[in-house]
Structure formats: C-alpha cells, structure tokens
C-alpha positions, 0 to 999 in steps of 0.5 A: 163791365160784366164778370162771370164767376165760374169755379165749375166747368160745365161749359168751357166757352160760356164767357165768349157765348155771352160776350158774342150775344150781348156785344161786349167783353166778359171777364171770366173768374175761376179762382177765389183768389181773383174774387177780390175788390181790387182787382174788379175795380181795376178791371172796371166791373160793375156787375157779376154772375155766378152760374156755378160758384163753390166759394163764400162770397165776401161782404166786400163783394156783394156790397160794392158790385151787383152780384147775381147768383143762380140757385136750383130751387123755387125760391124761397123754397129750398134755401140752402146747400145741395139743391139738386141732391136735396130735390131728387132725394124728395123725389122732386123731378121739376124745379125752377132756376132762380137768379137772385141778388146775392145778400148776406143771408143764405139764398135770401135776396130779392129775385130777378127771374125764375125759369123752369128745369127739368131734373132728368138725367145724371148730374153731369146732364142736368148741370150742362142743361142748367148752364145753358138756361143760365146763359139765357137767363143772363141775356133777358136779365141784361137785354131788359135790365131787370130789377130784383123784387123781394121773395115771397112764399114759405121759406124751406131750408136745405141742409148741405149734404156729405159724402156719407149721405150717399150711401145706398144702404140708407134707402128703401125703393129702387127708384131712390137707388136710381135718383141717388146714384144719378144725383151724385154722377158728375165731375167733382162729386163723391159718387152713390156707394155700397159698403160691404165688409172690407169693400167699397162699391161706387156706382155711376151710369144708372138707368132704370129698367123694368123695376131694376137699376143697371149701373157702373160700378167701381170696387174699392178697398175700404 
C-alpha cells in the first residue's frame, strides 16, 4: 500500500486523485506524529511519497520503507533548503522537479526521474503547478515501476533562507524586487518586506509593469 506524506496543502484532493488513477487506496499523512514505523506497518505501507513535507524524515523510516521525495532543482544542483527562493534569487526561471530516493544525506539519493518546471507567477501559483506535475510523476513512477539511478553532475548546495532574507533593502534592481515578493507570496511563508522607521511594510500580489513593481502592501508596527 502507498502513503502520501504532505504537510502543506497545495491540493486538498491529491490523495483521492492518485487513488482513482492508480486504482488503489492511498494513505494520507498530514502530521509528523503519524510518520512512525509502527503506524506505517499497521497500515501495510511499503512506499511513501513526499510531495511537500516540512519535517525531517527519520532513519527508521527511510531504512524500512521506500521513501520518494520531490525537490525543485536539477539535482545535484541545488541540494538543500528553500529551493524555489534560492533559484529565483539567482535569476533562474526554469528548473526541474526531481524525484529521488530519501537517504541520510540531504538530497543526495538516487534519482527516479526529472521533469521540467517553469517558475512563473507567485510562489502559491508555482507550488500548485508543481503539485500537478508531482501527481503525473507519481503515476509514471508507479506505472513503469521506475528504479532510481545515482546522481551525476557537479554538486551545488543551497542554504536554507530565513525571514530576514526577504528584506527588499538588500536588492539593487526592480526585477529582483519583483522576484523577491513573488517567491515569498504563498500560504505559510513570511512575505518580502521593507522597514521604515517604526513600520514594517509587507508586500504581496506583485506584478511587473513598465519597469516598475505594482503590489499590495500591509503596514505594521515594527
């Protein structure tokens, strides 16, 4: 039996869609407490897909179950945290969604397959689009019984970004401002901001128009 571990909700019905397409029941795991060996054995789980999972996967999980994670870079380029934000902050607008086997190293496992992913729109838009791509990739992995192959290429590691990295004062041009606002414009992410005297200005819903950025702003006491 398959499990789907997804802590972020970009598609409420992903498990149901997979169940219909694959013709089998899918166990949906939302909470990290349910990702434990006893619970998975009790439910006869053999393989777990991780579309959007924010927590550490313990050794006892990936050593006893086939765990497949999805990473938004062309691995081994871009191993590490905050892949979307690290890509856009580098001015990279086309990437790969990589399905790889989970192992002890961070994003070091062998690869099942890669598919193209464009990084247009807000982070919310991108994550929704990525979820549909992941749906198709899971179907392909299962339908063709794909086996992973070792990563090939030069390793580039990404550092997980912090909320302070969303400070627009650090930027030098309008395109960067636009990219920073949209790459943080998703549920659960701290928005891009400016600090002016005693106020913090937070920006969402950005668009680029004639060499200027038009966006909504929330003004808060700092």
